[in-house]
Phi, psi and omega in degrees: 000129182280130181268346180265138175295166184301321180296323179296320178297325182294324183268354183302315178300322179294317180297315180295320179298320179294314183295327182264006175296129182299343181255011184302314181296318179294323176300312181296318180299316179297315182296320178294320179296315180296320179296320179300315182284333174295321177293319177301315181297320178297323178293318180298324181296328183276346182293143175233124358288177181308135182254111184254177176296333174296317178297325176298318178296316181296326174294322178294325177299318179293322185282321185219063187301324186264001176290140179292126176263317184230131165253133180205116174046051175087356178248154178231145180227124180283170177302316183290326178294318178295321178299313181294320177298320180292329175296318180296317179298313181300316181292320180296317181288329179297319182271319185285316185251000178055041181284150179215170181308131178095348178287159176240135180236131179271133178253119181244075191225155171269176178296122184192149178305328181297334176302317183292310184282340172290315177300315180296320177299318177296318180298325179292338176268357182080024181260148173270152180244131174261119186266099184278137174293121185287359177272343187283153183217165168051238186302318181294321180296314179297318180298310182299323181290316187284327188288342179269355178077020181287146176247358181223140173233134177246121184241150174283155180289343176088022181294342180272010175090005183276348174056042180287327177299315180296322179296321178291318179302324182298325182253009185301319179303318179293318179299319180294321178299325183272002178073029182274134177270129182246126180238136182247135177282075182206160179271344179210148177200128184266358183281124179295127180102352176247122182261142177277156185229332188303315182296322180293322177294316181300321184276346184288157177287148178258015178292146180303152178259154179290137176294345178298337181295340180235027188296334184269357181286137180234179178300330184269357180287150176297131175255319185216159165237118181242135192265137180229139181289150181214182185284354177286344184095349177233151180301149177251141181269102177286125180278118181252113180280169177297329177296318179292326176300314179299314182300316180292326183293339181280350182301319178297319182298313181287348176273355178096014179284139182245170182291339180268006178282163174238122185259136179254114178251111174241005175273151182298141181288347175284349177275150175296329178296309181291317186276305186284301182294318183280291189292308183290331175296322178294321178296316180298324180275339182073037185254186179260139181246132169259110184261130180247141180298318174202164183293138175222114180296322183289333182259354190303301185290330177294320175297317180298318180291318183298319186254009181055045180296135178243342180228130179240157171249155182208163158238171184307318181296325179303311179301316183294318179300319180294322179289338180275352179288152178301141180291142179229155181295331186258018187288351172260004180273080180201174182245012180294126181238342180225138173234126183243127180177203181203159171087022181263134178288155182300320182291321178292319178305311180296314180298320180300313180294320180296323182277316192252003171104183186280084179252132179285111180272115179257082180286131184251155161231125179193164173226143183308315185266355189284169179243011180217139179207165179225159172218136179276099181267007177253184177262010182292124182278138172091009180237158182255358180167192185210140178288128170217159190300310186297316180299315182289332178289318182284323183231081184299133180211166174203162172254131181239154179297141185224133178271107184297318183294316180276346182055051178205156178296149174276132181240152179274187184294341177270002179082010179261155179287160183247126179296138174286141179287159177300132183090351181260140177288135180212167178281127179279127175230140180246130182293133180274113182226181177299323183267347175227070185281162169237108185283321177103196186250138180292132175065021182213073181296328181296312180289327176299313181294326180295335180274353178267130181243123184255161178052055182278296180252339174207157183300130176093351179283166186221127182231156172270128179270109183289335185075016182236144178260125180232174181215138175248120185274183184295338178265010179071019173276143182259129181238131175283134181252306184188169174261153176242167178089204188263017181239134172231170187240131179214135181057034178077008182240145173279135180243120178272119188294327183290329176295316179296319179297321178299319180292319181296321183286356173279347176289137189302327186272349188259126179269313180222155178219135177240108188257141181204173179249142180234151179286144174234133182307126175083010181234145174281155176075202180226139180267151185288136175219149180225132168268129182235146174251126183276153175292150183303130179081003182258148172258156179291130182253096185297319183291317180293321178294318177301313180299319182296311185288327180285332179281330190243353182235142173295161186307314185292339184265352183287127178293122181278341181231140177238134177241123181270123178235149179279333177205161180252144174279129185244156174276176179295338178258022173065032172261144178291132178280138183241338190304310182292327178294317178298317180295324180295325181068215184230026179281114183296340179283336183258335181257122184270349174286155175300135180239145180229154182234134180286116181251103182298326181292319181276347182057045178197171169269126182250155177304134181277106182266169175300324181295315178295318179301315179295320180295324178295313181292333177272004179062027176277340175250126181280130180254000000 
């Protein structure tokens, strides 16, 4: 006689499959961990006054004042020292720049301890910080500055070779016209319109500031503006609320990071990876950070050994660079146990583990402005996460069929999107709810609206369009497949093709430019390539084109390959077609149009020969 009702019998196979799933324990552990931090966040929301990540840091100062918070280039700074430095910054800016609660200040700085205490000083005044990419120049710099509504910019003097002072000087006339105050982290500057700040910080008091200065700040208030490339051709300022800062800070916790760990940050602090996942995650955990000015493969493991690093951050290229270093007998002689990041290929992932030991790789999928993300909490290589009940309940998402050629979702006869089948690649969309909001981009309602997708599964619903193609396999693992639209990724940076095209068409000989990314053997992401149409009667000018792209574009955005075409293939809506160009790549044996290669040594674009092509594929030429 059966003791289970008929419905119970129906779900029994599913229940047994779940219980005997080899990842069942890890699923449960992750869900319990996520639930714990979700409850913590709910408690913080109820606290009066508002409890921010800054308050978390101030609690750590009381609990462990003398614990080292930052190691940087031979110097160390304790929690209490960083707290006092941020007090000095806040007081100096309060009097020097007349900052007040609700103001926004743009930071144009490289990785340095002062980045941390300047941001904290601003937070103590109730100000939001716009984190500018120190590679941007000219038009992009002005755009990034203006769209966040900042009235003050703080720039580094550029002693580390980043030339940020020079970049600010270039746009200074426009900044002065707009009434923008410019401050330089230097004791002296002879340029009219640029004010020095270092001496004022040095002379300011380090006494604590009243929390009343930020009394009106809430969970929904802007904390940061972090820039992401988009189809407009210019970076978009993703508005990051204090609630989002908290959510990002928990990534380390769910990855298994403890308060006694030592974190190595070599990614730029203007990135959400370096700042949100790295820095604020370290504050939430109360651990020690080893801050690096920039990534160095040759110094990486030596730094880890010197500072007893236990947690590292990476992007796909980081892993590849480390795997490309000469093998050494002591390369497993380290204490690194967790690596958190994104964008690593399966073969590099495997090679990294084989060479450097049993390190838990916590591969992420997320977007600064997005409302859905994944983390690989298992040991499965090549995936960004796993479907589980609690995650999907808290952050509803789905994969929908997507037409690559038309660059739009496939819809049925009722006008609704069609779910991708298990194992099928689809566009990831996250439902916009109270608990998974999409705040949008500062000063750009048009781009904000473009990321909203309506009538997805039912009439009237609203989803965030990630612009990314993912796949869920039969074991419920989530795999990243590719990006769609006009943005591709190279050297860990998003490259907006229309911005690059605008710069190319400023060259005297070029009439039109169609920019896209192409795969290169042995490299993550896609490298920049441009098909160009020349003006009538003009020859391609390699030296002038080289000068244009190097003067106006950061290194990662410069097209390394140029293809000369007499005409462009267009869509029915007069958009330039890219699919066949991407498939053609840059092989001179397969492409019959003239091809050119950016040669930094020659300071020009040179004809792309079979010999150069072979050297690139053999990694004899560094890209």
